[in-house]
Wavefront OBJ file of the C-alpha trace (Angstrom):
o trace
v 6.609 -21.182 -13.427
v 2.936 -22.119 -12.792
v 2.320 -25.714 -11.790
v -0.120 -26.068 -14.692
v 2.817 -25.674 -17.076
v 3.985 -29.145 -16.070
v 0.498 -30.658 -16.424
v -1.035 -28.975 -19.475
v -4.569 -30.320 -19.282
v -6.898 -28.572 -21.669
v -9.928 -26.720 -20.419
v -12.529 -24.089 -21.217
v -11.505 -20.657 -22.395
v -11.213 -17.895 -19.832
v -14.275 -16.213 -21.336
v -16.301 -19.389 -20.757
v -15.085 -19.600 -17.162
v -16.029 -15.966 -16.590
v -19.535 -16.605 -17.895
v -19.899 -19.671 -15.663
v -18.667 -17.665 -12.692
v -21.077 -14.824 -13.398
v -23.984 -17.247 -13.722
v -23.153 -18.811 -10.343
v -22.839 -15.308 -8.909
v -26.281 -14.374 -10.228
v -27.830 -17.509 -8.743
v -26.320 -16.875 -5.305
v -27.444 -13.254 -5.441
v -30.986 -14.407 -6.176
v -30.802 -16.690 -3.131
v -29.672 -13.680 -1.098
v -32.760 -11.734 -2.179
v -35.396 -14.409 -1.743
v -34.274 -17.153 0.647
v -32.392 -15.586 3.513
v -34.476 -12.700 4.818
v -34.721 -12.291 8.624
v -38.217 -13.808 8.788
v -39.381 -17.165 7.530
v -42.555 -16.246 5.657
v -41.976 -16.438 1.909
v -44.513 -13.699 1.092
v -42.867 -11.407 3.623
v -39.462 -12.359 2.247
v -40.482 -11.255 -1.244
v -41.925 -8.006 0.136
v -38.693 -7.388 2.056
v -36.704 -7.957 -1.125
v -38.723 -5.226 -2.817
v -37.463 -2.774 -0.163
v -33.888 -3.596 -1.045
v -31.745 -2.781 -4.022
v -29.178 -5.424 -5.004
v -26.508 -4.459 -7.473
v -23.344 -6.031 -8.848
v -20.823 -3.292 -9.580
v -17.256 -2.603 -10.677
v -15.202 0.304 -9.344
v -12.005 1.627 -10.986
v -9.147 1.731 -8.468
v -5.600 2.988 -8.674
v -2.849 0.496 -9.382
v -1.109 -0.296 -6.060
v 2.351 1.220 -5.775
v 3.880 -2.217 -5.135
v 2.920 -3.389 -8.623
v 6.024 -3.315 -10.765
v 5.813 -0.565 -13.402
v 6.110 -3.156 -16.138
v 3.570 -5.502 -14.601
v 0.842 -7.080 -16.659
v -2.705 -5.874 -16.818
v -5.607 -7.947 -15.564
v -5.251 -11.532 -16.744
v -8.983 -12.053 -17.241
v -10.360 -8.731 -18.505
v -7.428 -7.507 -20.596
v -7.271 -7.754 -24.394
v -3.879 -6.154 -24.864
v -1.706 -9.273 -24.777
v -1.072 -8.850 -21.088
v 0.521 -5.376 -21.265
v -0.880 -2.202 -19.757
v -1.639 0.336 -22.455
v -0.933 4.021 -21.980
v -4.641 4.657 -21.468
v -5.071 2.021 -18.757
v -4.536 3.741 -15.436
v -6.692 1.569 -13.218
v -7.639 -1.876 -12.075
v -11.162 -2.572 -10.859
v -12.772 -4.029 -7.757
v -15.946 -6.040 -8.225
v -18.614 -6.563 -5.615
v -22.244 -6.498 -4.606
v -24.046 -3.553 -3.023
v -27.241 -3.892 -1.010
v -29.257 -0.802 -0.079
v -32.122 -0.973 2.404
v -34.273 1.719 0.836
v -36.734 1.885 3.703
v -33.978 2.259 6.303
v -32.142 4.871 4.257
v -35.306 6.998 4.010
v -36.137 6.685 7.717
v -34.796 8.600 10.700
v -33.714 5.357 12.336
v -30.152 5.394 13.574
v -27.804 3.279 11.497
v -24.092 2.666 11.543
v -21.501 3.463 8.918
v -21.797 1.369 5.750
v -20.698 -2.220 6.226
v -17.823 -3.399 4.038
v -17.303 -7.185 3.934
v -14.020 -8.780 2.855
v -13.964 -12.485 2.027
v -11.402 -15.084 3.040
v -8.658 -16.795 1.060
v -9.798 -18.200 -2.319
v -13.378 -17.024 -1.672
v -15.363 -14.091 -3.040
v -17.972 -11.499 -2.150
v -20.904 -13.864 -2.673
v -19.708 -16.126 0.121
v -21.846 -13.728 2.179
v -25.004 -14.436 0.154
v -26.776 -15.912 3.196
v -26.085 -12.784 5.243
v -26.795 -9.760 3.050
v -30.531 -9.489 3.615
v -30.366 -10.150 7.350
v -27.543 -7.674 7.931
v -29.447 -4.976 6.066
v -31.716 -4.668 9.117
v -28.847 -2.806 10.737
v -26.957 -1.275 7.818
v -28.554 0.991 5.264
v -25.810 0.092 2.803
v -23.691 -3.042 2.579
v -20.768 -3.643 0.254
v -19.293 -7.110 -0.171
v -16.132 -6.946 -2.263
v -14.009 -9.265 -4.325
v -10.567 -8.260 -3.109
v -7.981 -7.432 -5.745
v -6.791 -10.633 -7.389
v -9.929 -12.672 -6.646
v -13.425 -13.126 -8.017
v -14.316 -10.731 -10.812
v -11.925 -8.034 -9.610
v -8.797 -7.411 -11.652
v -6.275 -10.238 -11.512
v -2.825 -8.839 -12.240
v 0.184 -11.078 -11.850
v 1.383 -11.045 -8.259
v 4.821 -9.656 -9.140
v 5.539 -7.083 -6.468
v 8.376 -4.740 -5.658
v 9.686 -4.467 -2.104
v 7.292 -2.656 0.178
v 7.935 0.077 2.717
v 9.388 -1.313 5.907
v 7.740 1.560 7.798
v 4.236 0.418 6.808
v 4.402 -2.026 9.729
v 5.368 -0.276 12.930
v 8.885 -0.639 14.265
v 7.442 -1.761 17.595
v 6.083 -4.878 15.879
v 9.320 -6.784 15.734
v 8.502 -10.349 16.731
v 7.385 -12.700 14.003
v 7.887 -16.090 12.426
v 10.254 -17.359 9.798
v 9.996 -20.861 8.370
v 12.910 -23.164 8.960
v 13.835 -25.782 6.390
v 11.150 -28.158 7.630
v 8.393 -25.614 7.203
v 7.998 -25.047 10.932
v 7.510 -21.516 12.167
v 10.214 -20.278 14.472
v 9.636 -17.225 16.644
v 12.293 -14.674 15.817
v 12.955 -11.003 15.418
v 11.507 -10.415 11.989
v 14.146 -9.662 9.393
v 13.951 -6.473 7.369
v 13.553 -8.533 4.196
v 10.598 -10.423 5.660
v 8.975 -7.219 6.881
v 9.283 -5.671 3.435
v 7.781 -8.699 1.725
v 4.888 -8.764 4.174
v 4.344 -5.025 3.766
v 4.397 -5.364 -0.024
v 1.831 -8.175 -0.042
v -0.429 -6.258 2.330
v -0.154 -3.088 0.252
v -1.476 -4.965 -2.796
v -4.817 -5.285 -0.998
v -4.797 -2.297 1.364
v -4.011 0.323 -1.277
v -6.679 -1.008 -3.622
v -9.248 -0.975 -0.793
v -8.347 2.617 0.111
v -8.656 3.655 -3.538
v -12.074 1.970 -3.635
v -13.170 3.806 -0.465
v -12.184 7.148 -1.980
v -14.077 6.360 -5.182
v -17.264 5.750 -3.178
v -16.780 8.782 -0.934
v -17.071 6.889 2.343
v -15.639 8.909 5.241
v -16.009 5.895 7.528
v -16.957 2.261 7.254
v -17.617 -0.673 9.521
v -14.944 -3.021 8.218
v -15.525 -6.763 8.611
v -13.187 -9.377 7.197
v -13.243 -13.160 7.250
v -10.057 -15.215 7.671
v -7.489 -13.689 5.273
v -9.910 -10.794 4.799
v -9.745 -10.270 8.561
v -5.963 -10.136 8.407
v -6.124 -7.538 5.635
v -8.733 -5.564 7.585
v -6.223 -5.196 10.429
v -3.539 -4.104 7.953
v -5.960 -1.487 6.569
v -6.967 -0.235 10.041
v -3.303 0.181 10.952
v -2.760 2.547 8.037
v -6.159 4.256 7.830
v -7.779 4.162 11.299
v -9.596 7.426 10.601
v -11.815 5.619 8.099
v -12.739 2.642 10.314
v -15.682 3.112 12.655
v -15.436 -0.439 13.993
v -13.269 -3.388 13.117
v -14.899 -6.825 13.039
v -12.657 -9.844 12.543
v -14.447 -13.029 11.502
v -12.272 -15.995 12.459
v -9.175 -14.081 11.342
v -6.018 -15.840 10.255
v -2.618 -14.845 11.590
v -3.463 -13.787 15.139
v -1.394 -15.997 17.503
v 2.256 -16.779 17.718
v 3.403 -20.304 17.016
v 4.572 -22.203 20.089
v 6.327 -25.577 20.459
v 3.043 -26.913 21.821
v 1.317 -26.064 18.533
v 3.822 -28.136 16.593
v 3.595 -30.975 19.107
v -0.186 -31.157 18.791
v 0.142 -32.181 15.146
v 1.534 -35.542 16.287
v -1.749 -36.217 18.093
v -3.894 -35.749 14.980
v -5.299 -38.691 13.007
v -2.982 -40.157 10.367
v -4.910 -38.729 7.416
v -4.785 -35.250 8.962
v -1.039 -35.479 9.596
v -0.549 -36.628 5.999
v -2.648 -33.758 4.699
v -0.694 -31.222 6.763
v 2.645 -32.577 5.529
v 1.427 -32.477 1.928
v 0.167 -28.923 2.279
v 3.451 -27.827 3.801
v 5.415 -29.447 1.010
v 3.331 -27.708 -1.649
v 3.468 -24.449 0.295
v 7.245 -24.483 0.457
v 7.346 -25.100 -3.295
v 5.200 -22.010 -3.888
v 2.194 -24.075 -4.995
v -1.150 -22.600 -3.947
v -4.417 -24.558 -3.633
v -5.637 -22.795 -6.781
v -2.566 -23.596 -8.855
v -2.788 -27.215 -7.722
v -6.423 -27.439 -8.844
v -5.601 -25.858 -12.179
v -2.978 -28.562 -12.772
v -5.558 -31.355 -12.556
v -7.947 -32.702 -15.187
v -11.485 -31.400 -14.943
v -13.050 -34.477 -13.373
v -10.487 -34.573 -10.575
v -10.438 -30.860 -9.803
v -14.217 -30.594 -9.863
v -14.697 -33.608 -7.591
v -12.260 -32.096 -5.092
v -14.257 -28.856 -4.922
v -17.600 -30.660 -4.691
v -16.210 -32.878 -1.944
v -14.969 -29.814 -0.093
v -18.443 -28.233 -0.186
v -20.059 -31.452 1.019
v -17.624 -31.991 3.897
v -17.172 -28.430 5.065
v -20.715 -27.138 4.644
v -23.212 -29.767 5.832
v -25.595 -26.912 6.713
v -26.231 -26.428 2.986
v -28.707 -29.208 2.219
v -30.376 -27.846 -0.929
v -28.762 -29.608 -3.935
v -29.158 -26.582 -6.227
v -27.688 -24.204 -3.671
v -24.766 -26.545 -3.088
v -24.209 -26.892 -6.829
v -24.179 -23.137 -7.493
v -21.881 -22.458 -4.544
v -19.570 -25.214 -5.780
v -19.530 -23.687 -9.251
v -18.768 -20.267 -7.765
v -15.843 -21.623 -5.756
v -14.580 -23.803 -8.608
v -14.515 -21.112 -11.291
v -13.006 -18.636 -8.814
v -10.100 -21.057 -8.339
v -9.757 -21.980 -12.015
v -9.347 -18.415 -13.271
v -5.713 -17.223 -13.564
v -4.055 -16.905 -10.169
v -3.309 -13.511 -8.671
v -4.143 -12.600 -5.072
v -3.791 -16.227 -4.015
v 0.004 -15.898 -4.224
v 0.028 -13.665 -1.148
v -0.098 -16.824 0.949
v 3.615 -17.552 1.272
v 4.447 -13.848 1.585
v 2.277 -13.416 4.675
v 1.997 -16.822 6.351
v 4.320 -19.662 7.224
v 3.620 -23.213 6.116
v 1.924 -23.783 9.468
v -0.627 -21.006 8.753
v 0.931 -18.667 11.315
v 1.517 -15.065 10.305
v 5.095 -13.999 9.754
v 4.169 -10.866 11.702
v 1.374 -12.023 14.056
v -1.625 -9.791 14.609
v -1.407 -10.255 18.372
v 1.464 -7.753 18.284
v -0.292 -5.410 15.866
v -3.899 -5.033 16.985
v -2.925 -3.402 20.320
v -1.091 -0.708 18.318
v -4.015 0.323 16.121
v -4.602 4.032 16.538
v -7.972 5.642 16.958
v -8.908 8.926 15.325
v -10.490 11.789 17.244
v -14.076 10.869 16.297
v -13.751 7.331 17.609
v -11.543 8.382 20.495
v -14.284 10.072 22.489
v -14.494 9.710 26.230
v -16.470 7.505 28.547
v -16.524 8.987 32.023
v -13.338 10.905 31.278
v -11.509 7.910 29.819
v -10.822 7.722 26.118
v -12.488 4.731 24.519
v -10.245 3.617 21.710
v -11.398 1.704 18.641
v -13.707 -1.257 19.116
v -12.407 -4.530 17.710
v -14.737 -7.527 17.708
v -13.443 -11.034 17.045
v -16.034 -13.671 16.128
v -15.305 -17.421 15.992
v -17.328 -20.531 15.231
v -17.887 -23.113 17.940
v -16.196 -25.777 15.801
v -13.675 -23.406 14.257
v -10.207 -24.633 13.337
v -8.997 -21.074 13.928
v -8.386 -20.981 17.655
v -10.443 -18.543 19.694
v -7.509 -18.236 22.116
v -5.936 -15.758 19.736
v -8.873 -13.419 20.353
v -8.675 -13.925 24.109
v -4.941 -13.200 24.098
v -5.404 -10.026 22.030
v -8.076 -8.869 24.459
v -5.747 -9.515 27.384
v -2.873 -7.638 25.727
v -5.067 -4.621 24.968
v -6.578 -4.692 28.455
v -3.118 -4.655 30.050
v -1.961 -1.846 27.811
v -5.074 0.181 28.572
v -4.404 -0.321 32.288
v -0.858 0.993 31.865
v -2.068 3.962 29.810
v -4.680 4.829 32.448
v -2.050 4.724 35.196
v 0.291 6.974 33.219
v -2.515 9.405 32.473
v -3.351 9.633 36.172
v 0.309 10.268 36.921
v 0.412 12.978 34.268
v -2.663 14.677 35.736
v -1.124 14.598 39.198
v 2.099 16.154 37.913
v 0.168 18.765 35.978
v -1.825 19.689 39.084
v 1.368 20.155 41.109
v 3.232 21.979 38.363
v 5.547 19.072 37.554
v 6.649 18.049 34.094
v 4.932 14.982 32.708
v 6.682 12.614 30.395
v 4.302 11.750 27.603
v 5.071 8.835 25.320
v 4.155 8.412 21.688
v 0.593 7.895 20.537
v 0.974 4.626 18.669
v -1.381 2.732 20.955
v 1.323 2.848 23.567
v 1.654 4.467 26.918
v 0.917 8.090 27.558
v -0.289 8.939 24.037
v -3.358 10.639 22.663
v -5.158 7.413 21.941
v -6.177 4.325 23.832
v -5.430 0.804 22.659
v -8.478 -0.897 21.141
v -11.263 -2.355 23.225
v -11.498 -5.990 22.192
v -14.586 -8.220 22.391
v -14.759 -11.940 21.625
v -17.915 -13.718 20.433
v -18.747 -17.339 19.685
v -21.314 -18.563 17.141
v -22.877 -21.881 18.043
v -22.931 -24.845 15.643
v -20.541 -23.165 13.215
v -17.090 -23.926 11.877
v -14.589 -21.612 10.169
v -17.181 -20.753 7.486
v -19.489 -19.458 10.189
v -21.353 -17.082 7.857
v -22.708 -20.109 5.982
v -22.935 -22.687 8.789
v -25.184 -20.643 11.077
v -26.040 -17.514 9.159
v -28.743 -16.229 11.527
v -26.553 -16.266 14.628
v -23.621 -14.967 12.588
v -25.789 -12.028 11.493
v -26.775 -11.388 15.106
v -23.124 -11.442 16.184
v -22.144 -8.922 13.514
v -25.092 -6.649 14.285
v -24.275 -6.707 18.008
v -20.604 -6.061 17.238
v -21.576 -2.990 15.227
v -23.540 -1.567 18.151
v -26.976 -2.662 16.952
v -29.692 -4.680 18.637
v -31.361 -7.943 17.678
v -34.844 -9.169 18.495
v -35.590 -11.080 21.682
v -36.346 -14.215 19.665
v -33.256 -13.989 17.499
v -30.429 -16.445 18.102
v -27.651 -14.737 20.004
v -23.927 -15.421 20.093
v -22.057 -15.948 23.349
v -19.637 -13.277 24.538
v -16.353 -14.370 26.056
v -13.589 -12.574 27.894
v -10.239 -13.247 29.458
v -10.548 -13.600 33.200
v -8.920 -10.218 33.776
v -11.672 -8.510 31.773
v -14.557 -10.615 32.983
v -13.484 -10.146 36.588
v -13.405 -13.897 37.066
v -11.027 -16.045 39.041
v -9.694 -19.467 38.151
v -10.204 -21.209 41.451
v -13.403 -23.013 40.490
v -13.409 -25.860 38.005
v -17.078 -25.549 37.031
v -18.378 -23.619 34.064
v -21.461 -22.263 35.805
v -19.436 -20.446 38.452
v -17.571 -18.661 35.672
v -20.621 -16.794 34.356
v -21.369 -13.183 35.196
v -23.647 -10.708 33.440
v -23.790 -12.857 30.329
v -20.014 -12.869 29.793
v -18.195 -16.191 29.860
v -14.675 -16.518 31.226
v -11.792 -18.561 29.936
v -12.775 -21.921 31.380
v -16.263 -21.499 29.994
v -14.736 -20.619 26.636
v -12.681 -23.817 26.718
v -15.907 -25.722 27.272
v -17.782 -23.945 24.487
v -15.214 -23.996 21.700
v -14.708 -27.554 20.509
v -12.311 -27.053 17.629
v -12.677 -28.962 14.348
v -14.122 -32.451 14.565
v -10.829 -34.101 13.627
v -9.048 -32.328 16.503
v -11.177 -33.265 19.476
v -12.419 -36.245 21.362
v -16.044 -36.466 22.320
v -16.428 -36.484 26.088
v -18.637 -39.202 27.605
v -21.145 -36.592 28.818
v -21.090 -34.433 25.674
v -24.252 -34.208 23.598
v -24.466 -33.289 19.940
v -26.859 -30.408 20.619
v -25.438 -26.914 20.675
v -24.192 -25.294 23.845
v -27.217 -23.752 25.527
v -25.820 -21.106 27.830
v -27.164 -20.150 31.265
v -29.957 -22.636 31.868
v -29.069 -25.465 29.527
v -25.419 -25.880 30.480
v -24.752 -28.537 33.071
v -21.899 -28.149 35.458
v -18.980 -30.048 34.018
v -15.311 -30.387 34.753
v -13.177 -28.414 32.331
v -10.568 -30.459 30.540
v -7.058 -29.580 31.583
v -5.590 -29.612 28.110
v -8.373 -27.819 26.253
v -6.980 -25.884 23.269
l 1 2 3 4 5 6 7 8 9 10 11 12 13 14 15 16 17 18 19 20 21 22 23 24 25 26 27 28 29 30 31 32 33 34 35 36 37 38 39 40 41 42 43 44 45 46 47 48 49 50 51 52 53 54 55 56 57 58 59 60 61 62 63 64 65 66 67 68 69 70 71 72 73 74 75 76 77 78 79 80 81 82 83 84 85 86 87 88 89 90 91 92 93 94 95 96 97 98 99 100 101 102 103 104 105 106 107 108 109 110 111 112 113 114 115 116 117 118 119 120 121 122 123 124 125 126 127 128 129 130 131 132 133 134 135 136 137 138 139 140 141 142 143 144 145 146 147 148 149 150 151 152 153 154 155 156 157 158 159 160 161 162 163 164 165 166 167 168 169 170 171 172 173 174 175 176 177 178 179 180 181 182 183 184 185 186 187 188 189 190 191 192 193 194 195 196 197 198 199 200 201 202 203 204 205 206 207 208 209 210 211 212 213 214 215 216 217 218 219 220 221 222 223 224 225 226 227 228 229 230 231 232 233 234 235 236 237 238 239 240 241 242 243 244 245 246 247 248 249 250 251 252 253 254 255 256 257 258 259 260 261 262 263 264 265 266 267 268 269 270 271 272 273 274 275 276 277 278 279 280 281 282 283 284 285 286 287 288 289 290 291 292 293 294 295 296 297 298 299 300 301 302 303 304 305 306 307 308 309 310 311 312 313 314 315 316 317 318 319 320 321 322 323 324 325 326 327 328 329 330 331 332 333 334 335 336 337 338 339 340 341 342 343 344 345 346 347 348 349 350 351 352 353 354 355 356 357 358 359 360 361 362 363 364 365 366 367 368 369 370 371 372 373 374 375 376 377 378 379 380 381 382 383 384 385 386 387 388 389 390 391 392 393 394 395 396 397 398 399 400 401 402 403 404 405 406 407 408 409 410 411 412 413 414 415 416 417 418 419 420 421 422 423 424 425 426 427 428 429 430 431 432 433 434 435 436 437 438 439 440 441 442 443 444 445 446 447 448 449 450 451 452 453 454 455 456 457 458 459 460 461 462 463 464 465 466 467 468 469 470 471 472 473 474 475 476 477 478 479 480 481 482 483 484 485 486 487 488 489 490 491 492 493 494 495 496 497 498 499 500 501 502 503 504 505 506 507 508 509 510 511 512 513 514 515 516 517 518 519 520 521 522 523 524 525 526 527 528 529 530 531 532 533 534 535 536 537 538 539 540 541 542 543 544 545 546 547 548 549 550 551 552 553 554 555
């Protein structure tokens, strides 16, 4: 039963909320056209906007197979008393499309269309600061409201058990919550795997139906937070349609360790209280959206406005802050749908029940992406981008890179052995091709980037450097004067040792090793202590970074 049933505060009609949401959406889209072009001359910005076509659109998509046959229709766009009529065969995905008309008419090389997936409880227009800048690289950009959010269909999240085979059998280690809400590493039960697969299919199948409707053979798929998690789930099932995979501070990457639980005791009291409250609500099946909808207007609205003010200090324009707050507020106040995936996929500690660190190395690569580089197959490129002050730990990206690097090393050794046996007439033993040893595909090549002066909402905190990071990740180039992200690598990839304790000695060819990464990434402000020699200015890289001792316990 929804939490709002116990606290029946009155409120606007759904139609009024939809209109308010659409108005906020229109305002943010206008900002995207006129305020956030790559240059800073207003006349040039307006001229650039004339070269672009911005369009809000709705695409019919097939009903995911995990939706119960008797499930309700969309809770916000349906006028049939909540029941699917015999003529209703589809849901719809809403989004914004941006076309760079000049780029599309030119002979300039451009990548596959960029498809952006938002994070939990967000929407497509959370990328409003990025659309114009990213269009320098991409002729076409799609930012989507995932099924169950924004103005996409919002069916009730009543799912039937998914296919256990949708998640590979070699991904067996996961997390199950114990009674206290802590995540315990365990061999994932079949029931848990089916629930996770079902929740993922809700989003993955609708995205694949959308791709087919738009006739996109390939796309550069970029997802933020929960959208990043779902992007991995999509790439697992449909690698042939993913040119590159870009994960923007993705949730669900690392495993939970005892050290992670112990760190909570070191947090400030108000943070520990907040975590305990969130875990309690989580274990009761109460989502952030359902909690907001249970409150009177003044309280729920003040919570959203306070969130915008605290989490997004980079947004200083009062009107921009107000419209973004309205967008987020109405998105949360509309009937809940996709938000209920939370407890199906994550534990109360925000760790994935089936962590991505065990899944990304197994992503296949189709023949087009799996070309060779000096005789060695490349494998899919996966780029992981984090904010300098991100609460999502960058170490997950480093660990994924290390795992893929080790697997690639094993594959290369087995391929050499196979060639030697073939040359001598011996029989080679070739393993399967699921990203494992001896197969027809290489594990992904993983790259890790850091965006300075940005938190988890890095696309809004530092939109110019975020744009540069995404363009670089897609294989494009940025101008010499453009802000550039920092690239990091595990020491095995960077070719760096761990004998020196200084950051400067850990730099080579613009790639920063693990100790340098520990110096760069600060974590959220409530989870770090300012060092005596630390300045508030952003990390400056090669010339601006003083030699400092790296803290032993850096997260």
